[in-house]
N, C-alpha and C positions, 0 to 999 in steps of 0.2 A: 412565540419563540422556536426558531428553527428547528427541527428534528434531522437527526442526522443519521444515515443508515449506513453502518458498519458491515460491511461484506468481506467475510473472511474464507478464503478458499482452503479446502484441506484433502488429506490423502493420508490415512496411517498415519495420522500425526495427534493422537488422541491426549498424551502427557502435555502437547506444547499448545493444544486448542483449551484445554484444561486452566492452564496456567495465563493465557491470554485473556480467556474469558473473564476468567476470577477477577485480572488486574482492570478490566474494563468496568466491572461491576465495583469495584473498590475504588477507583479514582475517578469516576465519571456522575457528574451532578447536573447535567443539562439533558434535555430530550434526545434521545438515540432508539435505535433498535438493532438488534443483532442479526445476521443473515449468515448463516453459515451453508455454503456449498460444499457438498461432500461427493469426491470423486470416486465413489467405490469402494470406502474404507472397510476392512475387515477386523478393526480392533477395539469395537466398542462405540465407536463415533457416535452412530445414531441412536442408539439407546440414552447416551449421555445426553444430548442434544434433546432429546422428549423429555427427559428427566428436568432438565434446566430450563425446559418451554422457550426455547429459541426458534427461531423462523427458519426452517430448513428445508434446502433444497438440495436433493439426492440423487445420485444418478448409479446406477450399476455399475460404470466402467470410469477409469481414469480418461477425461476428457481434455485433462493441461490445464494448465494456470489461467491463458487466456478466456476460455470458453467457462471455466466454472466463474471467473471474474463478471462475464457475459451475462449469465445465467440471475446471479445474485442482483446486478443491475436490472434486471427486467422486472425483478419483484420489490423493488425498494420502493417504499412508501413516503420517503424522508424529503426533505426540501434542499439537504445537501447528501452527497455521497463519498463515502470514503472505502478505499480498497486498502485492507491491511492485511499482512500476512499472520499465518497462525505461530508463527516463531519469534514473536512480538511480546514485550512486557510494556504498557503503556505507564505513565506516572501520573502523580498529581498534578491537577491543573492543566492537562496536557491539551483536551478537545478545547475547551473555550481559547487556550491561545491559538490554535491552527483556525479556528473559526473568526477569531479577529482580524487575524494575517488576512484571512479569505477576503472578509468583508471590509477590508480598507480601503478598497478602490473599486470601480466598476470594473475597471479592465484588468483584474487580477482573475485568473480563471482556474489557477490549481497552486494547492501549495503542500509542502512536505516539513517534515521536522528535522533535527539533528539526530545521529544516532550514531552506536560505536561502530556499526558492522555496514559499511556502504562503499561503492565506489563512486569517488567524485567529491564535490562540495560540501555534501551533508555530514561526513565522517568529520568527528570530534577530532581535532590535534592531539590531545593530551594523552594520556595513556589511560585505557580505560580502568576502573576502580571496582565500583560498586553501582548499580542502578539507581539506588537512594544517593548516594553520593552526587551522581550526575544530574540526576533530578533537581537537585537542591540548589547545584551551580547555575542550571539553564533554565528552568522553569520560573523566572523570574520577569514580571511583565516588561519589555523592554524591545518596542517598535525599532528601535535603531538596529537591531540585530536581525532586521528582515532584510534578507539579501535576494536581489533580481540573479536568474539563472536562465540557462537554457534548458535544462534538464534537472527532472527529479526523479529519484529512485523509486521504484514500485513497491517498497516495504511498505509504504505508508502514503497514500495520495487523498488529498479532500478538495472536493470539487462540487459545484451548484449542479442542479437539476438542469437550470439553462443552460449551464457549459456542457453538458453531457447530451442535451438534446440536440446542442448546433454541433458538437465534434461526433458524438456517436461512440458505436461499441468498441472494445479493443478488436484488434485484426487478428482474426485467431489463424492465420497463415504462421504466425509465429509460435504456434504450439509446439512442444508442450511448456516452453517459455524462454525466455531472455529477449530482450529488445523490445516485449512489447510495448511496456511503459515508454521506452525511449520513443517508439512510434507514436503513442498517444501523446506525449509532449508535446512531439514536432506539430501535430495536428491541432493541439490547443494553442499553441503558438501561430499556425498558420490562420486559426478561427480568429486572430487580432487580440488574443488574450496574453499577458504575462504572467511568468512561475514566479513564485517567491519562496525562498526557502526561511520557515519558520525559527529563526534563530535562537529564540525563548522558548524552544520546545524541545526535549530530551524523549526519545523512547529508546528501550533494549531491544537489538535486535541479535538473533543465535546466527543467522545467515547459511543461506542457500542447503538448508536442511534435506530437503527433498531430493535437489538435482546431485546432492553428495552421493547420496543410496547408489547411484549407477556409477559411481568410479570416476576418478579426476579425467581420464581420457575421453570417456563419453560426455564429460561436462565442457571439455574444450573443443570438442567436434561440434555439439551443440550449439557452442559459442560463435565458433569460424561459421556454420551453416545460417544461422539467424541474422548475424552481422552482414553476410551477404544478401540475404532477403532485404535486410533494412536498405541497403547501397543501391541494390535494383529497383526496390520503390520508389527512392527519393533521391537517388543520384549523389550523395552525399554520406561521408562515414560517419557512423555516430559517434564514434570515439571521438569526434571533433567536439562533442558539447561535454565531454566530462570534465 
């Protein structure tokens, strides 16, 4: 049976991390490992990870989201790799549904779930009520809800070791974050793979917690800067794929 390495970058987000890990342990009954990549937290994250016996990669400084993901990917031992935001709550049957979608065809390179907070096709259209109600509605096996897409949001990305070895690490020019997921998706497609939205899987996403700490203007400035980096690299506007 496939083992999934769940990589969770974090920076001073202990309460979020605790809730995320608790949800994984409550709702995941297929083989997995959790790898926490800490970017210099001072809020007790390291002690918590040691207490919970989580695989931990610890840095003294904040390296940003792409670099943290890359360190986790280097230490991953699974057959499948997942990049998961620390401000998520997973739900019943979430991982088997994502795995089924990913394994549905050889040319499926990466998949992601539906969620309440995202830009693009993965955002649920109805008003969000509770995580439990959304999970009861969405998390029913239904391959007809798997949808092709040009882009998946980085809140939760599942791909195989083979895809990773072919595509490589996240591009750290996009540090501290934004558009590194768009860049990765673009490279997966250039490698000949398809992206699929797993429409029969819902996870909760609180949304942009780390970047909101710096204020809206700093966030908008970072978005503009990294959008330009994407366009300079590829000659195409990433908003085209939303």
